[in-house]
N, C-alpha and C positions, 0 to 999 in steps of 0.2 A: 608551503602555500599550495603546492600540487596535491599533497595529501589531504589538505583541508577541502580543496575543490572536489576531489574525488568523494570524500565523505559526504559533502553536501549534495552532490549529484546523486549518489546512491540513496540517500535519505529521501530526496525529492521523488525519485523513481518509485521507491518502496511505498511512499505515502499515497501514490496513485497507481496501484498495481494494474488494475484493469485498463485504465487509460494508456499506461505505458505499454502494455502488451498489445493493445490494438494499434498503437503507433508503430510498434516493431513488426506487426503482421506483414506489412508490405515488404519490408526488408527480408523477413523470414521466407516468404513465398518466392521472392526474387532469387535469393541465394540458393534455396532448395531446387528451384527449377533449373538454374544454371548448372549446379553440380550434377543433377540427374542427367541432363541433356549431354553435358560434356563427357561424363564417365560412361554412360550407356552408349553414346555415339562413338566414343573412342574404342570401347570394347567391341562393338559390332564391326567397326572399321578394322580393328586389329584381327578379328576373326576372319573377316572376308579377305583381308590382304594376305594373311598367312595361307589361306586356302588358294587364293589366286596366284600368289608367288610360287607356291609349291608346284602348281600345275604349269604356270607360265615359264618357269626357268628351264623346263625340259621339253616344252611342247612347241611344235611348229604347225601352223595352219596355212595350207596352200589352197587358194580359191581361184575359180575361173572369173574373168572380168567381163564387163559389158562388150568387149571386143571379141570374146570367144565365140566360135561357131558351135553348132550342135555336136559336131564330130570332135570337138576339143574336150568334151566332158571326160572325166576320168573313167578308166576301165579297170577290170580286175587285173589285167596284165600290167597296167600302170602301178597298181598297188603292190603287186609282186616285185616289180622292178625297184620301187622305192624302198621296199622292205629289205632288199638285199644290199642297200648302200651301207658303207662302213659307219658304225656308231649308232645305227637305227635299231631300236629294240621293239618297236611296234608301229603298225600303220593301220589306220581304220578310216573307212569312208563315212560321210555324213550326208544324209538327204533330209532336208528340213521340210516339214509340212505342218499344218495346223488344223485343228478340228475340235470336236467335243467328245468327252468320255461320258458314258451314260451307264447307270446301274439303277434299275427300278425308276423311282421318281427323282433320283439325284442326277444332275448333269453339271458339267463344268467345262468351260472353254480352256484349251491348252495347246501346248506345243508337242508335235510328234517328231521324235528324232529317230530316223532310220540310220542304224549304225551297225558295227560289227562287235563281237564280244570284247575285243581289245579296247573299245572306247571307254570301258569302265576304268581300266588302269590309267589310260591317258588322261582322263578328266578327273580322276580321283573320286569317282562316284562311290558314296558310302552306303552300303546296304543295311537296312533296318531289319528286314526279315526276308526269308527266301534266298534267291540267287539271281544273278544276271543270266540272260539266255546264253546258251553255249554254242559251240561250232556246229554241232549236229542240227540244232534248231535253226541256225543261220543258214546253213547249206540247203536244208529241206524247206525253207520258207515257211516255217511253222507259225501259226497264229498265236504268238505269245507276246506278252507285254510286261514291262517293269514300270510301275507307277510310283509316284512320290508319296511320302508319308502323310503330307497334309491332305491330299486327296483321299487316301485310304481312311484316315480318321474322320474326314467329313462325310464320306459315303457309308462307311461300315462301323465307325466308332472304334476301330482297332486297326493295327497294322498286320495282324495275323490273318491275311486274306488270300494266302497262296492257294491256288486251285480254283478260285472263283472266276467267273467270266464277266467281262464288261463289253458293252457295245462302243465301238469307236467310229465316229463319223469324221471323215476327212474332206476338206474343201479344196483339194488340189485341183489345179486347172479349171477352177470355177465349177467343178462338178462335185456333188455330194455323194461320196462313196462310203458305205458302212461295212463293218465286219465285226464279228465276235472274236475276242482274244482272251486267252487264258492268262491270268496273272501268275507269273512265276517268281516275282520278287517285289519288294517295296524298298525304295531308296530314300535317302535323306534329301529333302528339297533344299538346295543350297541358298535359296532366297529367303528361307524361313527365319533367318537371323534378324531380318528387318521387317518383313511384311508377313502377314498371316491371313487375316480375313480377306476374302476376295481374290486370293492368289490364283494365278493360272496353273493348271495342272501340267505335269511333265510326264511324258510317256516315251519310253525307249522300246523300239521294236526292231527286228532284223531288217537291215537295209534291203535285202533281197525281197522280203515281203512287201515293204513299203513301195518299192519300185514296181512290183507286179500288180498290187492292188490299186494303188493311188495314182500311178503314172503309166499304167497299161503296159508294163514291161520295158518301157524305154529306159536306157541308161541315162540317168539324170544326176549322177554324182558330181556335184560342183565344189564340194569341200573334202579335203583330205587332212587328217591329223596325223602327225608323225611325232613319235616320242624318241628322244635321244638319251643315251646313257649318261653323257657328260654335257652339262650346260655350255661348256666351252666350245663344243662342236656344233652348236646351233647354226652359226653363220655358214660354215662350210657345208653342212648337211642341207641347209636351205637352198644354197646355190646349186648343189649337185642335184637335188630333187627337181628343181624347176628346169634345169638344163636337160634332165633325163626326159621329162614329160614333153618339153618343147621339141626335142628330137623325135620322140615317138609319134607326135601329132603334126610334125612338120609346121610348127607354130613359131619358129624363131622370128623375131622382129615384129610380131603381130600383137604383142602385149596381151596375150590370151590368159596369162596366169599372174597372180599377184601373191605376195607373201604377207600374211597378217601375223605380226609378232604378238604373242599372248602377253608379253611383258608390257607392251604398249597399252593393252586393255587394262592391265593392273594399274598403270600410271594414271590412265584416264579415270578409272573408278576411284582411285585415291583422291584425285582432284575434285571430282563431283561430290563425294561424300564429305570431304573437308569443307567445301562451299556450303552444302546443306547444313552441316553442323554449325558452322560459323553464323549463318543466317538465323537459324533457330535459336541459338544461344543469344544472339543480339536482340531478338524479339523478347526472349525471356528477361534479358537485362533491363528492359524497359520498366518492368515491375519494380526494379530497384529505384528507378527515378521516381516512380509513383510513391514508393515508400519514403524516399527522401522528402518529397513534398509533404507527406504526412508528418514527418519529423519537424519540418519547418512550421507547419500549422500548429502542432501541439506545443512547440516551444514558444510561439507567439502567445498562445493561451497561457502558458506558464509565466511568461513575462508580465502579462496583464494581471494574473492573480497575485504575483509576488512584487508588484510595484512598490508597495509600502516597505517591504523587506529590503528591497534594493535601496530605497531612500534612506533607511536607517543605517545600512552598511556604508553608504557614501558619506552620510553625515558623521559617521564615526571614523572616517578617514580612508575608507576603501577606495583604491584608485580605479580609474576606468578600465585599465588592463586587467585588473583582478576580476571585475564583474564580467568582462568579456570572456576570460578564461573559464569562469564558473559555468556559464551557459554553453560554451563550446564543449566543455568536458561532459556535460550532461547529454548533449546531442550525440557526441562520439560514443558514449557508453550505451545509449539506446541503440545506435546502429551496430556496435560491436556485439552486444548481447543478441540482437536479432540475427546478426550474421552467424554467430556460433550456434544458435538454435537451428537456423536454416541449414548450416553445414551438417549438423548431426542428422537432421531429417533427410537431407539430400543424400547422405552416405547410406542410410538405411533404405531409402527409396530406390537408390541405384541397384541394390541387390535384388529388390522386388521386381523392378522393371526388367532387369537383365535376366532374371530367372524365367520371366514370361517368354522372352525372345530367344533364350538358350545361348546367351553369351556371358563372358566374364567381364564385370565392370573394370574399367581402367582408370585409376586415379593418378593425377599428376600433381606433385607437391607444389610446383611452381604456379600452376593454375589455381590451386586452392588458396595459396598465399595472396595471389593477385586478386582473387575474388573477395577475400577478407579485407584486403587493403582498400579495394574499391568500395566495399560496404562502409568502412570507417570514413573514407573520403566523402561519400555521399552524405553521411551524417554531419560531418564538419562543414561541408559546402552549404548545405541547406540550413545549418544552424548559425551561419555567420550573420545573416540579416537579423534574426531575433536577438542574438547576442549583442550586436552593435546597437540595436534599439534599446536594450536594457542598459548597456554601458553608457549611453548618451543621455539617459534620463537625468533631469535636474533634481538634485536632492530635495529642494523645497517643494517642487511639483509632485515628486514621488511621495513625500510625507503627507501632502494634502489628499492623496488618492484614497478613496474609500473602497 
């Protein structure tokens, strides 16, 4: 009986190919959208998490708090003292500013990171061309800059731009201060895995230069990054570093410094990306419900068209359950076929989308099976009403139907 129902369902679908395809279209689009969003989102998430966890497992970030006084800002002597702590492999200051990078008629708002050469290894900055600025340029306060690859491509159409000069306008202390800086390198923009158009520029410059130009020479280092050799030493090194600077600035008990664990940032990022991914996937899944309504609509049309056939079958002894199974089988096949086509298109589309954002798609078998089961479930659910309507038809009334 099951084989007979399958055969009849397939024949019915084949006899109305275009109508069946249009019915499946909602299911196809829904499944395709869900697969692309989940695979591309998971791929981007994995890429970002791998990068963030690699950095966060060995990185300590110590910052001044709102309780800090101006004399509590970090000094070069503080950096030297923290660099001599056991287990520390690198220490670098960070001075944040923001402004605009300009070349000809091109300009873009962005972040200016005043740092030391060691910041590259601590943050895992990946160079695309050229190099990061060196110790000589840092100590001499040279006007050099490392820009991100998205900005380079937007401004110059290439990342081979070492030696060119750009104008940088900083808005530190509510004053607009400009300087020309020579590009010594182009780095990979870590945010380009998810965003591209309209991205903020990233500029790395010597901290000594940023302090002199944009902060009038005042020591404004409020962030220090420390890299440890062994992740297991993070807690002990963190405590020792804060104790050392508190002693040097006579700041014990004033809550002048705080520790920001990079792993906490990783966890927060993971949670945010997961929430966004779930929300977008849920929105895409709505199209599955729309597709299910389409299945119900076409099944009602099918019941209306085949009323006489149903009457003949019931007059020949077909039971109500058999008629019910026939139309439920047809609805399930429509949904499953749509789901399989959507799965294939979603699989191919994932590689296309991920190629654009530069990540590897990640496919989860459990998610795929759950999506396919949901697709079949939608078909069965929305096929119940038309199937029951067909099964409950009176044989006499059905035979009278023209």
